[in-house]
TORKOL-844805 format. One line per 5 residues: number of its first residue (from 1); their letters; for each residue x, y, z of N, C-alpha, C, O. Coordinates in Angstrom, 2 decimals. Layout:
NUM) A) X Y Z X Y Z X Y Z X Y Z  ...
end
This chain:
1) MEGIM) -21.81 -1.81 24.25 -22.99 -0.96 24.30 -23.09 -0.17 23.00 -22.13 0.48 22.59  -24.26 -0.22 22.36 -24.48 0.50 21.11 -25.29 1.76 21.37 -25.94 1.91 22.41  -25.24 2.66 20.39 -26.08 3.85 20.47 -25.51 4.97 21.31 -26.27 5.78 21.84  -24.20 5.04 21.46 -23.58 6.11 22.23 -23.35 7.33 21.33 -22.77 7.20 20.25  -23.79 8.47 21.76 -23.54 9.72 21.05 -22.43 10.48 21.76 -22.56 10.83 22.93
6) GVVLA) -21.35 10.72 21.06 -20.27 11.52 21.63 -20.57 13.00 21.45 -20.94 13.44 20.36  -20.40 13.76 22.52 -20.69 15.19 22.49 -19.48 15.95 23.02 -19.06 15.75 24.16  -18.93 16.81 22.18 -17.81 17.65 22.59 -18.37 19.00 23.04 -19.00 19.72 22.26  -18.13 19.32 24.30 -18.59 20.60 24.86 -17.58 21.67 24.47 -16.49 21.74 25.03  -17.96 22.50 23.51 -16.99 23.38 22.85 -17.43 24.83 22.83 -17.02 25.59 21.96
11) GGLSR) -18.26 25.23 23.78 -18.82 26.57 23.67 -18.13 27.65 24.45 -18.49 28.82 24.32  -17.14 27.30 25.28 -16.62 28.29 26.21 -15.52 29.16 25.66 -14.74 28.76 24.80  -15.47 30.39 26.19 -14.33 31.27 25.95 -13.38 31.16 27.14 -13.82 31.14 28.29  -12.10 31.10 26.86 -11.12 30.94 27.93 -10.51 32.28 28.29 -9.73 32.85 27.52  -10.88 32.79 29.45 -10.33 34.08 29.89 -8.82 34.00 30.07 -8.10 34.95 29.77
16) RMGGQ) -8.34 32.85 30.57 -6.89 32.70 30.81 -6.12 32.49 29.51 -4.89 32.53 29.50  -6.85 32.25 28.42 -6.21 32.17 27.10 -6.50 33.43 26.30 -6.42 33.43 25.07  -6.83 34.51 26.99 -7.08 35.77 26.31 -8.48 35.91 25.74 -8.71 36.74 24.86  -9.42 35.10 26.24 -10.79 35.20 25.78 -11.04 34.61 24.41 -12.04 34.93 23.77  -10.14 33.75 23.95 -10.30 33.14 22.63 -11.29 31.97 22.69 -11.53 31.40 23.75
21) DKAFL) -11.85 31.65 21.54 -12.71 30.48 21.41 -11.82 29.25 21.54 -11.01 28.96 20.66  -11.98 28.53 22.64 -11.07 27.44 22.94 -11.03 26.36 21.87 -10.00 25.74 21.65  -12.14 26.15 21.20 -12.20 25.10 20.20 -11.18 25.30 19.09 -10.75 24.33 18.47  -10.79 26.55 18.84 -9.92 26.84 17.71 -8.50 27.19 18.11 -7.69 27.57 17.27  -8.17 27.06 19.39 -6.77 27.13 19.79 -6.04 25.91 19.23 -6.64 24.86 19.04
26) RFGGQ) -4.76 26.07 18.97 -4.02 25.01 18.30 -3.10 24.26 19.26 -2.51 24.83 20.18  -2.99 22.96 19.00 -2.14 22.09 19.79 -1.62 20.99 18.89 -2.40 20.24 18.30  -0.31 20.88 18.77 0.27 19.84 17.94 -0.14 19.92 16.48 -0.30 18.90 15.82  -0.31 21.14 15.98 -0.65 21.32 14.58 -2.12 21.17 14.26 -2.51 21.23 13.09  -2.96 20.98 15.27 -4.41 20.85 15.08 -5.13 21.80 16.03 -4.56 22.23 17.04
31) TFLQR) -6.37 22.11 15.71 -7.18 22.81 16.70 -7.59 21.83 17.79 -7.60 20.61 17.58  -7.91 22.37 18.95 -8.39 21.51 20.04 -9.56 20.66 19.57 -9.60 19.45 19.82  -10.51 21.29 18.89 -11.72 20.57 18.50 -11.40 19.47 17.50 -11.93 18.36 17.62  -10.55 19.74 16.54 -10.19 18.72 15.55 -9.55 17.51 16.23 -9.90 16.37 15.94  -8.61 17.78 17.14 -7.92 16.68 17.82 -8.89 15.87 18.68 -8.83 14.64 18.68
36) TLERL) -9.77 16.54 19.39 -10.72 15.84 20.26 -11.67 14.99 19.43 -11.95 13.84 19.78  -12.18 15.54 18.34 -13.09 14.79 17.48 -12.40 13.55 16.90 -13.02 12.49 16.82  -11.15 13.69 16.49 -10.43 12.55 15.92 -10.22 11.44 16.94 -10.25 10.26 16.59  -10.00 11.81 18.19 -9.78 10.80 19.22 -11.08 10.15 19.67 -11.08 9.06 20.25  -12.20 10.82 19.40 -13.48 10.33 19.88 -14.29 9.61 18.80 -15.09 8.73 19.11
41) EHQVD) -14.08 9.97 17.53 -15.02 9.56 16.49 -15.14 8.05 16.31 -16.23 7.56 16.00  -14.06 7.31 16.51 -14.13 5.86 16.31 -14.60 5.12 17.56 -14.69 3.89 17.56  -14.89 5.85 18.61 -15.34 5.23 19.86 -16.86 5.25 20.01 -17.42 4.51 20.82  -17.53 6.09 19.24 -18.97 6.31 19.44 -19.70 6.09 18.11 -19.08 5.97 17.06  -21.02 6.04 18.19 -21.83 5.80 16.99 -22.10 7.09 16.23 -22.14 7.08 15.00
46) TLRIS) -22.30 8.18 16.94 -22.55 9.47 16.32 -21.84 10.55 17.12 -21.47 10.34 18.27  -21.66 11.71 16.50 -20.98 12.83 17.13 -21.82 14.09 17.03 -22.52 14.31 16.04  -21.74 14.92 18.06 -22.35 16.23 18.06 -21.40 17.21 18.73 -20.54 16.83 19.52  -21.57 18.48 18.40 -20.85 19.56 19.07 -21.86 20.34 19.90 -22.92 20.72 19.39  -21.56 20.56 21.15 -22.41 21.37 22.02 -21.75 22.74 22.19 -20.66 22.85 22.75
51) ANGDP) -22.43 23.77 21.69 -21.85 25.11 21.75 -22.93 26.15 21.55 -23.91 25.93 20.84  -22.75 27.28 22.19 -23.64 28.42 22.00 -23.01 29.39 21.00 -21.88 29.19 20.56  -23.74 30.41 20.64 -23.23 31.37 19.67 -23.52 30.90 18.25 -24.35 30.02 18.02  -22.84 31.50 17.30 -23.06 31.23 15.89 -22.57 29.82 15.53 -21.36 29.58 15.57  -23.46 28.90 15.17 -23.02 27.53 14.86 -22.24 27.43 13.57 -21.56 26.42 13.33
56) SRFAM) -22.32 28.46 12.71 -21.64 28.37 11.41 -20.12 28.32 11.56 -19.43 27.90 10.63  -19.60 28.73 12.70 -18.14 28.69 12.88 -17.61 27.26 12.93 -16.41 27.03 12.80  -18.52 26.29 13.13 -18.12 24.89 13.16 -18.45 24.17 11.85 -18.37 22.94 11.79  -18.83 24.91 10.82 -19.30 24.29 9.58 -18.26 23.35 8.98 -18.62 22.35 8.37  -16.98 23.66 9.13 -15.91 22.86 8.53 -15.89 21.43 9.04 -15.33 20.54 8.40
61) FGLPV) -16.51 21.19 10.21 -16.47 19.85 10.80 -17.64 18.99 10.32 -17.63 17.77 10.52  -18.64 19.60 9.70 -19.74 18.84 9.14 -20.57 18.09 10.15 -21.12 17.03 9.84  -20.68 18.62 11.37 -21.44 17.95 12.43 -22.56 18.85 12.93 -22.42 20.08 12.93  -23.66 18.27 13.37 -24.72 19.08 13.99 -24.20 19.78 15.24 -23.42 19.21 16.01  -24.63 21.00 15.44 -24.27 21.78 16.62 -25.53 22.01 17.44 -26.54 22.47 16.91
66) IGDSR) -25.47 21.69 18.71 -26.62 21.83 19.60 -26.31 22.91 20.63 -25.38 22.77 21.42  -27.09 23.97 20.62 -26.94 25.03 21.61 -27.81 24.75 22.82 -28.74 23.94 22.77  -27.51 25.44 23.91 -28.29 25.27 25.13 -29.74 25.70 24.91 -30.01 26.70 24.25  -30.65 24.92 25.47 -32.06 25.28 25.41 -32.40 26.39 26.39 -33.39 27.10 26.22  -31.58 26.54 27.42 -31.81 27.56 28.44 -30.92 28.77 28.14 -29.83 28.61 27.59
71) PDQLG) -31.37 29.96 28.52 -30.53 31.15 28.34 -29.43 31.23 29.39 -29.39 30.44 30.33  -28.54 32.18 29.21 -27.54 32.56 30.21 -26.35 31.61 30.31 -25.54 31.75 31.23  -26.22 30.62 29.39 -25.05 29.75 29.39 -24.76 29.18 30.78 -23.83 29.62 31.47  -25.55 28.22 31.17 -25.50 27.67 32.52 -24.44 26.59 32.71 -24.33 26.02 33.80  -23.68 26.29 31.67 -22.58 25.35 31.83 -22.86 23.96 31.26 -23.88 23.76 30.60
76) PLSGI) -21.96 23.01 31.54 -22.05 21.67 30.94 -23.36 20.95 31.20 -23.87 20.26 30.32  -23.91 21.10 32.39 -25.15 20.39 32.71 -26.28 20.82 31.78 -27.10 20.00 31.37  -26.31 22.09 31.45 -27.31 22.59 30.53 -27.07 22.06 29.12 -28.02 21.77 28.39  -25.81 21.95 28.73 -25.49 21.40 27.42 -25.92 19.96 27.28 -26.45 19.57 26.24  -25.70 19.17 28.32 -26.10 17.76 28.29 -27.62 17.64 28.24 -28.15 16.81 27.51
81) ESVFM) -28.32 18.46 29.01 -29.78 18.47 28.96 -30.26 18.74 27.54 -31.17 18.06 27.05  -29.67 19.72 26.88 -30.11 20.10 25.54 -29.86 19.00 24.53 -30.66 18.81 23.61  -28.76 18.27 24.68 -28.49 17.17 23.76 -29.58 16.11 23.86 -30.09 15.65 22.85  -29.94 15.73 25.08 -31.01 14.75 25.25 -32.34 15.28 24.72 -33.12 14.52 24.13  -32.61 16.57 24.92 -33.87 17.15 24.47 -33.96 17.23 22.94 -35.06 17.21 22.39
86) NTETS) -32.83 17.32 22.27 -32.83 17.51 20.83 -32.44 16.27 20.04 -32.30 16.33 18.82  -32.27 15.15 20.72 -31.95 13.89 20.05 -32.76 12.78 20.72 -33.43 12.99 21.73  -32.67 11.60 20.14 -33.34 10.43 20.72 -32.33 9.44 21.29 -32.68 8.30 21.59  -31.09 9.86 21.42 -30.05 8.95 21.88 -30.31 8.47 23.30 -30.89 9.19 24.12  -29.88 7.25 23.58 -30.04 6.68 24.92 -28.86 6.99 25.82 -28.99 7.04 27.05
91) WVLSV) -27.69 7.19 25.21 -26.47 7.44 25.98 -25.69 8.59 25.36 -25.55 8.67 24.14  -25.18 9.47 26.21 -24.34 10.58 25.78 -22.99 10.49 26.49 -22.92 10.41 27.72  -21.93 10.49 25.70 -20.58 10.57 26.25 -20.09 11.99 26.08 -19.78 12.42 24.96  -20.02 12.73 27.17 -19.61 14.14 27.11 -18.14 14.27 27.42 -17.61 13.62 28.33  -17.47 15.14 26.65 -16.06 15.46 26.91 -15.86 16.95 26.61 -16.50 17.48 25.70
96) PVDLP) -14.99 17.62 27.35 -14.66 19.01 27.01 -13.72 19.06 25.81 -13.10 18.06 25.45  -13.63 20.22 25.21 -12.88 20.34 23.97 -11.36 20.38 24.18 -10.60 20.19 23.22  -10.92 20.61 25.40 -9.50 20.89 25.63 -8.75 19.76 26.34 -7.92 20.02 27.21  -9.05 18.52 25.97 -8.32 17.38 26.53 -7.56 16.68 25.41 -8.10 15.76 24.80  -6.34 17.10 25.11 -5.62 16.58 23.94 -5.18 15.14 24.06 -4.83 14.53 23.05
101) FLPLD) -5.20 14.57 25.26 -4.76 13.19 25.45 -5.92 12.28 25.83 -5.74 11.29 26.54  -7.09 12.62 25.36 -8.30 11.85 25.65 -8.07 10.37 25.34 -7.61 10.04 24.24  -8.37 9.46 26.28 -8.09 8.04 26.05 -8.84 7.49 24.84 -10.00 7.84 24.61  -8.18 6.64 24.10 -8.80 6.02 22.93 -9.69 4.84 23.31 -10.38 4.29 22.45  -9.67 4.44 24.57 -10.57 3.39 25.06 -11.60 3.96 26.04 -12.17 3.21 26.84
106) LARRL) -11.81 5.25 25.98 -12.70 5.91 26.94 -14.11 5.34 26.89 -14.65 4.92 27.92  -14.72 5.32 25.72 -16.11 4.85 25.60 -16.24 3.39 26.01 -17.19 3.01 26.70  -15.29 2.58 25.59 -15.37 1.15 25.92 -15.36 0.92 27.42 -16.18 0.17 27.94  -14.43 1.56 28.12 -14.30 1.31 29.55 -15.46 1.91 30.34 -15.92 1.31 31.31  -15.94 3.07 29.94 -17.08 3.65 30.64 -18.34 2.82 30.39 -19.14 2.62 31.31
111) SEAAS) -18.53 2.35 29.17 -19.73 1.56 28.86 -19.68 0.20 29.55 -20.73 -0.34 29.92  -18.49 -0.37 29.71 -18.38 -1.62 30.45 -18.84 -1.44 31.88 -19.55 -2.28 32.42  -18.45 -0.34 32.50 -18.89 -0.06 33.87 -20.39 0.15 33.94 -21.05 -0.28 34.88  -20.94 0.83 32.93 -22.38 1.07 32.90 -23.16 -0.22 32.73 -24.21 -0.39 33.34  -22.64 -1.13 31.92 -23.37 -2.38 31.67 -23.36 -3.28 32.89 -24.27 -4.08 33.09
116) IGGAK) -22.33 -3.16 33.71 -22.24 -3.98 34.92 -23.07 -3.37 36.05 -23.72 -4.09 36.80  -23.03 -2.04 36.16 -23.62 -1.39 37.31 -25.00 -0.79 37.09 -25.52 -0.13 37.98  -25.60 -1.00 35.94 -26.93 -0.45 35.70 -26.87 0.92 35.07 -25.79 1.49 34.86  -28.03 1.45 34.77 -28.15 2.71 34.02 -27.91 3.92 34.93 -28.83 4.64 35.29  -26.66 4.11 35.27 -26.23 5.27 36.05 -25.11 5.98 35.30 -24.40 5.35 34.52
121) PVMAT) -24.95 7.28 35.52 -23.81 7.96 34.90 -22.49 7.34 35.34 -22.35 6.85 36.46  -21.52 7.36 34.43 -20.20 6.83 34.72 -19.18 7.92 34.45 -19.00 8.35 33.31  -18.51 8.36 35.50 -17.57 9.48 35.43 -16.12 8.97 35.39 -15.80 7.96 36.01  -15.28 9.66 34.66 -13.86 9.32 34.59 -13.09 9.97 35.74 -13.44 11.07 36.19  -12.05 9.29 36.20 -11.14 9.84 37.21 -9.71 9.54 36.76 -9.47 8.68 35.92
126) SLGRV) -8.77 10.28 37.35 -7.35 10.00 37.11 -6.52 10.68 38.18 -6.80 11.80 38.59  -5.49 9.97 38.62 -4.52 10.52 39.57 -5.19 11.19 40.76 -4.77 12.26 41.20  -6.23 10.54 41.27 -6.91 11.02 42.47 -7.88 12.16 42.25 -8.41 12.72 43.21  -8.14 12.52 40.99 -9.05 13.62 40.70 -10.24 13.11 39.89 -10.11 12.22 39.05  -11.40 13.70 40.14 -12.58 13.36 39.36 -12.69 14.34 38.19 -12.24 15.48 38.26
131) HPVVC) -13.30 13.86 37.11 -13.48 14.68 35.90 -14.95 14.59 35.48 -15.29 13.84 34.56  -15.80 15.34 36.14 -17.25 15.18 35.93 -17.72 15.52 34.53 -18.78 15.05 34.11  -16.96 16.32 33.78 -17.38 16.64 32.41 -17.14 15.44 31.49 -17.78 15.32 30.45  -16.21 14.56 31.87 -15.94 13.35 31.08 -16.82 12.25 31.66 -16.46 11.60 32.65  -17.96 12.05 31.04 -18.96 11.19 31.66 -19.85 10.54 30.61 -20.18 11.16 29.60
136) LWPRT) -20.23 9.31 30.86 -21.22 8.62 30.05 -22.56 8.73 30.76 -22.74 8.24 31.88  -23.51 9.39 30.09 -24.81 9.72 30.69 -25.93 8.88 30.09 -26.05 8.82 28.86  -26.75 8.22 30.91 -27.94 7.57 30.37 -29.09 8.57 30.28 -29.13 9.54 31.04  -30.00 8.35 29.36 -31.16 9.24 29.24 -31.98 9.27 30.53 -32.67 10.26 30.80  -31.91 8.21 31.30 -32.67 8.18 32.55 -32.22 9.24 33.54 -32.92 9.53 34.51
141) ALPAI) -31.03 9.84 33.31 -30.55 10.91 34.20 -31.18 12.26 33.87 -31.04 13.22 34.63  -31.88 12.36 32.73 -32.40 13.65 32.29 -33.33 14.31 33.31 -33.18 15.51 33.54  -34.28 13.62 33.92 -35.14 14.30 34.90 -34.35 14.93 36.05 -34.68 16.03 36.49  -33.32 14.23 36.53 -32.52 14.77 37.64 -31.69 15.96 37.17 -31.49 16.91 37.93  -31.20 15.91 35.93 -30.46 17.05 35.38 -31.39 18.26 35.27 -31.03 19.37 35.66
146) RAALD) -32.58 18.03 34.74 -33.54 19.11 34.57 -33.94 19.71 35.92 -34.06 20.93 36.06  -34.15 18.85 36.92 -34.55 19.34 38.25 -33.46 20.21 38.85 -33.75 21.24 39.47  -32.20 19.81 38.68 -31.09 20.60 39.23 -31.04 21.97 38.58 -30.88 22.98 39.26  -31.17 22.02 37.27 -31.11 23.30 36.55 -32.31 24.17 36.91 -32.17 25.39 37.03  -33.48 23.57 37.09 -34.66 24.34 37.50 -34.45 24.98 38.86 -35.00 26.05 39.16
151) ANERR) -33.64 24.31 39.70 -33.35 24.84 41.04 -32.11 25.71 41.05 -31.61 26.08 42.12  -31.59 26.05 39.86 -30.39 26.87 39.70 -29.16 26.21 40.32 -28.26 26.88 40.81  -29.14 24.89 40.28 -27.99 24.12 40.75 -27.27 23.61 39.51 -27.66 22.60 38.93  -26.23 24.30 39.13 -25.62 24.03 37.83 -24.26 23.34 37.90 -23.76 22.90 36.87  -23.66 23.24 39.08 -22.31 22.68 39.17 -22.35 21.15 39.08 -23.07 20.49 39.82
156) LLDWF) -21.57 20.62 38.16 -21.54 19.18 37.97 -21.09 18.43 39.23 -21.67 17.40 39.58  -20.08 18.94 39.91 -19.61 18.26 41.11 -20.70 18.17 42.16 -20.83 17.15 42.84  -21.48 19.23 42.30 -22.59 19.19 43.26 -23.62 18.14 42.84 -24.17 17.44 43.69  -23.87 18.04 41.53 -24.85 17.07 41.04 -24.40 15.65 41.38 -25.20 14.83 41.84  -23.13 15.36 41.15 -22.64 14.02 41.42 -22.57 13.71 42.92 -22.59 12.55 43.31
161) TIHAH) -22.48 14.73 43.73 -22.43 14.50 45.18 -23.71 13.87 45.69 -23.69 13.12 46.66  -24.82 14.18 45.04 -26.12 13.70 45.54 -26.78 12.66 44.65 -27.86 12.16 44.99  -26.17 12.32 43.51 -26.78 11.34 42.61 -25.84 10.14 42.42 -24.63 10.29 42.25  -26.44 8.97 42.45 -25.67 7.74 42.31 -24.99 7.70 40.94 -25.58 8.07 39.93  -23.75 7.24 40.94 -23.00 7.13 39.70 -21.85 6.16 39.91 -21.57 5.73 41.03
166) HQVDF) -21.19 5.83 38.83 -20.00 4.99 38.89 -18.78 5.83 38.48 -18.91 6.89 37.88  -17.61 5.33 38.83 -16.37 5.99 38.45 -15.40 4.96 37.86 -15.35 3.81 38.31  -14.66 5.38 36.86 -13.64 4.53 36.25 -12.32 5.30 36.23 -12.27 6.45 35.78  -11.27 4.66 36.73 -9.97 5.33 36.85 -9.14 5.12 35.59 -9.00 4.00 35.10  -8.58 6.22 35.07 -7.74 6.19 33.88 -6.33 6.68 34.18 -5.65 7.20 33.29
171) SPSDP) -5.87 6.53 35.40 -4.53 7.01 35.75 -3.46 6.32 34.91 -3.53 5.11 34.70  -2.48 7.08 34.43 -1.38 6.44 33.68 -0.58 5.53 34.58 -0.44 5.79 35.78  -0.04 4.47 34.00 0.74 3.53 34.79 2.04 4.15 35.28 2.56 3.77 36.33  2.57 5.12 34.52 3.80 5.81 34.91 3.63 7.30 34.62 3.89 7.75 33.50  3.20 8.08 35.61 2.97 9.51 35.39 4.22 10.29 34.99 4.12 11.41 34.50
176) QTQPD) 5.41 9.70 35.20 6.62 10.40 34.81 6.86 10.36 33.31 7.52 11.24 32.75  6.33 9.34 32.66 6.56 9.20 31.22 5.27 9.26 30.40 5.32 9.25 29.17  4.13 9.31 31.08 2.85 9.37 30.39 2.03 10.53 30.92 2.00 10.76 32.13  1.37 11.28 30.05 0.57 12.41 30.53 -0.73 11.95 31.18 -1.23 10.87 30.88  -1.24 12.76 32.06 -2.59 12.56 32.57 -3.53 12.60 31.35 -3.52 13.58 30.61
181) PFLNL) -4.35 11.57 31.13 -5.21 11.57 29.95 -6.25 12.69 29.96 -6.86 12.99 28.93  -6.45 13.30 31.13 -7.40 14.40 31.23 -6.71 15.71 31.59 -7.29 16.58 32.23  -5.46 15.81 31.16 -4.71 17.05 31.34 -5.48 18.19 30.69 -5.72 18.19 29.48  -5.86 19.17 31.50 -6.70 20.27 31.03 -5.84 21.47 30.71 -5.01 21.88 31.51  -6.05 22.04 29.52 -5.22 23.15 29.07 -5.97 24.46 29.27 -6.71 24.91 28.39
186) NDPVA) -5.77 25.07 30.43 -6.52 26.27 30.79 -5.76 27.56 30.57 -6.37 28.63 30.57  -4.45 27.49 30.38 -3.68 28.72 30.24 -2.46 28.44 29.38 -2.14 27.27 29.13  -1.76 29.47 28.92 -0.61 29.26 28.04 0.49 28.41 28.65 1.17 27.67 27.93  0.69 28.50 29.96 1.73 27.69 30.60 1.39 26.21 30.49 2.26 25.39 30.18  0.13 25.86 30.77 -0.30 24.47 30.65 -0.20 23.98 29.22 0.17 22.83 28.97
191) LERAE) -0.52 24.84 28.28 -0.43 24.48 26.87 1.01 24.18 26.47 1.27 23.19 25.78  1.93 25.03 26.89 3.34 24.82 26.56 3.86 23.54 27.19 4.61 22.80 26.56  3.46 23.28 28.43 3.90 22.06 29.11 3.37 20.81 28.40 4.08 19.82 28.25  2.10 20.89 27.96 1.50 19.74 27.30 2.17 19.44 25.96 2.25 18.28 25.55  2.65 20.47 25.29 3.32 20.26 24.00 4.53 19.34 24.15 4.89 18.63 23.21
196) RWLDP) 5.15 19.36 25.32 6.34 18.53 25.53 6.00 17.04 25.47 6.84 16.22 25.10  4.75 16.69 25.85 4.38 15.28 25.84 4.28 14.73 24.42 4.35 13.52 24.22  4.12 15.60 23.43 4.00 15.13 22.05 5.32 14.58 21.52 5.32 13.73 20.63  6.44 15.07 22.07 7.75 14.61 21.62 8.65 14.46 22.83 9.58 15.24 23.02  8.37 13.43 23.67 9.15 13.26 24.90 10.63 13.01 24.65 11.46 13.33 25.50
201) AAHGA) 10.97 12.44 23.50 12.39 12.18 23.22 13.16 13.49 23.08 14.34 13.57 23.43  12.49 14.51 22.56 13.15 15.80 22.36 13.21 16.62 23.63 14.14 17.40 23.85  12.19 16.43 24.48 12.10 17.29 25.68 12.44 16.59 26.97 12.61 17.24 28.00  12.55 15.25 26.94 12.70 14.52 28.18 11.36 14.40 28.86 10.35 14.81 28.29  11.31 13.86 30.04 10.05 13.71 30.76 9.45 15.08 31.00 10.15 16.02 31.37
206) AG) 8.15 15.19 30.78 7.49 16.49 30.92 7.34 16.87 32.38 7.27 18.06 32.72  7.28 15.88 33.24 7.17 16.17 34.68 5.79 16.66 35.05 5.53 16.95 36.21
end
């Protein structure tokens, strides 16, 4: 599938990380945003950053920054709506900024599912959990996204509960020796634990 725009949702402040801009927290010698962009850039045709606030803070990455078209920071669904409204792309692959083990075959596997099952969103799953922010979105989903936001229904999980979509499982073959590819780093404890996966020989199995 051609014409996929990768979008890193990078606008949030993490209260559990002390209210810091999550995009610039460091992991394995890189910022979250740098690592995510590097893992995504060769999988998609174009890249964008979705974030509110001053876009100049992302100038070092040399990528367009798209802020929400709606006020009040309504979350990922609003960010995805704004990307479609401000571009002509047919497909958007959305990922949050804090997934350091993002699969390198993410776009390929999600697009394969989309090509088989028709123009429906394709969400990633792993280890029995859904990851609605990690999703390949067709432009045809835009009216339903807009209708949900107009009705003040902003939760992604609620949106997927009532709209047809596909799911693709990315569970590691051996969770004892491989990290969850969608391991989310929400607090310092999770960050410290994830660092162990970078050098398993030094730390043993991260568990």
